[in-house]
Phi, psi and omega in degrees: 000134179273129178268125180290124180288132181265125177262141185276158173253146179229142176220162182241131177258127176281117189280177171131340180252031181212189183262018180268339184288135174262100185286328189278348181297134181299342178275355180287132182240192186298144175266357186233342179286143184299329181300329178291314178298318183295317181299311183295320180293317179295323177297315179298320179291323175300327177275006178063032178293156178290311183206165178246131195237122179252129171276171180204142172239141184264355175204143177295128182291155180233150175219122184054040175081005180236157178300134182300131184299332185265006179276161182257113179275121177097010179301124181295159179292137193299310185295328177296316178299316183292325176297323176291320179294334178300333181277348182241008174229162182240329188237334189293130173296152186231108188248127179249137171273120180224133187282128179277352180274323187246028174226174180240144186302314184299311185295315182288320177302322179294317181293319180290321177296324178297313177300320180296321177293311185295332182263357182073030175097040184238015186276148174215152181235117172272109185277122174235160180231167179208138170245020188272109180294333177298311175296321183295344179296342176277001185231156186303321182252038185304133175076007187283341191262121175296147182304321183294340184268353191296321178285330176298314179294317182297319180296318178293321179302310181297319179300318179293318179301319180291326173300316180295315180296328181278352189276349182242151173267161176303333181277001177089018175267126186242150169250149180298149175249128177231113180226129174227111182226194182295322186249338187225143178225107187231134175215111181169199178239149187287301175100354176246122180304156181304133186274168186304324180272351188079292172241129168304150179296136180255124179248145178220139178244133178162132182253353181291167180298317180292326177294321178295319180293319178299316179296316181298327183278328194230335193270158171260332180222140174248125174264111187232181180216110179235143189267356183201168177300315183293320177297321178296318179295321179295314179298314182303310182296320182295312183291318180296325180297329183285344188294325187301324182295343178254015178070029183244158178251170182299330181285348182281350183222124179259131180256119187227096178291149173280130184221161170244155180229132175233125185250155173207162178289336174228164178299320181295318179296319179297317179296320179295319178296318180297318179296321178295320178296316180297323177294324177289321180292322182248081175290168176306318179296316182290331177295316178294321178299314179298321179296317180296326180292331176277313185279344178065033183213158176286114182242026183296341179277353182279148178273122180302336179264009179256189184281162177289160177300148180261007176253158182282157180299157174268112184290140175050046181285337181077015182294328175244136182231139178090009179255155175297136180297141182275351183094217183284097185292331177296316178295320179296317180299319180293321177297316179296319180294321178296318178298316180297316180294316184297320186250002180065044186263146172282179176305307184296317179297323179294315179297319179302313183285320185286334186257007182295132174283155175309119184238146172250114188236126178159193175290160177306321180296315181294320180294318179300317179296317183291320177300315180296324180297319179301320181285316181299321183268014174058049168259349180192157169265347181172196188216147170254111184280131180245092183288157180267355180235144174241129002256005189266014188290347179259349189305310185294320179298314182294322182283328191247331184260317182305315178300326178290320176298321179293319178298326180279356183074018184266350184213152184300155174252354175196158171283129183255348180229175184263337188250164176296323177301321179291322176301317185275353182072032180263140178291155172297151178303145183299331184277004184297138181229167174087000000 
């Protein structure tokens, strides 16, 4: 029996709204100038990546009543940036993070269909939700949505968007759309001709049980975070297993964890570089900030090189606003304390180790082998690379690792289709007409 060789998918994440960016590096450039977005996107396209992925925040985060030091002031709106990038790229998919809680289906479906037209079928939507009243203060109905309802609204939102996308022919002939549901009541015509992909690709991020179910029912790509090969295989098997109940196959959903890569000419050099990057990412100040977000208390008097607090976190203290909830902070604190005791780690060392993203560290040859193993052993269908530098953080990977993946037959040597769906090996939407 012949075993079908699995080729990996690669995507690029534009960094900056998280704690992975190294701001102090002299090679770090603007987070808001178009030249930065263009450089990273062109590099990704040179590397034959599937898509370029933009995160987005709807309000500047706060910590202890002040703007969070690691947030980006002035970050342009994602879809606007991607429409501009459509003019300087030819093949690369263009993915925008847009919130389903604080937008409306008609308006967002129109913007995404427009991007799909302008790019020749390369648009994608990373669906996120929010139950955060702090973020909602920027919107007319801020804070109105209970946390338990966020996936219910998102699922209805995506369903309505797909109804709208399916309502027009390429020639501009439309049928009326009538939808009355729990969250949306729409009666009218869409007004944008059917776009090259029919439906833009839908991406979803989330590791919770409800997030996995939502992805199995609605998403084309899952952006996840797994810390090891075995954790990746467990997540992969669980999510793929859920697809059958929705009449979907394993090929209908691509699982792509976010990862970082650090290269060196030798294994020792790569490890030394990786340790240096982690020290830059988690400065003494940032270590205390991360600690405060878990403990929910002002810990500015603590020594970053000293021991962790011996008291339990303060639940729902509100010390940080606009950030994704960490879950059970008491359990997280106990896990961190156990790690610290086991390895004799200080506050800063504990944060460095506990917050590390899945990383591939080694020579280009070793990294290529390990990436391929994750795909071969069904821990991932591919990877979303999260570089620590803007905008040159992908250059070395594209120059040194991609050619090795191609030599191994693990990655494409050319783009064979025109749309993002073709890059990802996704079927056209069932509702496609014309």
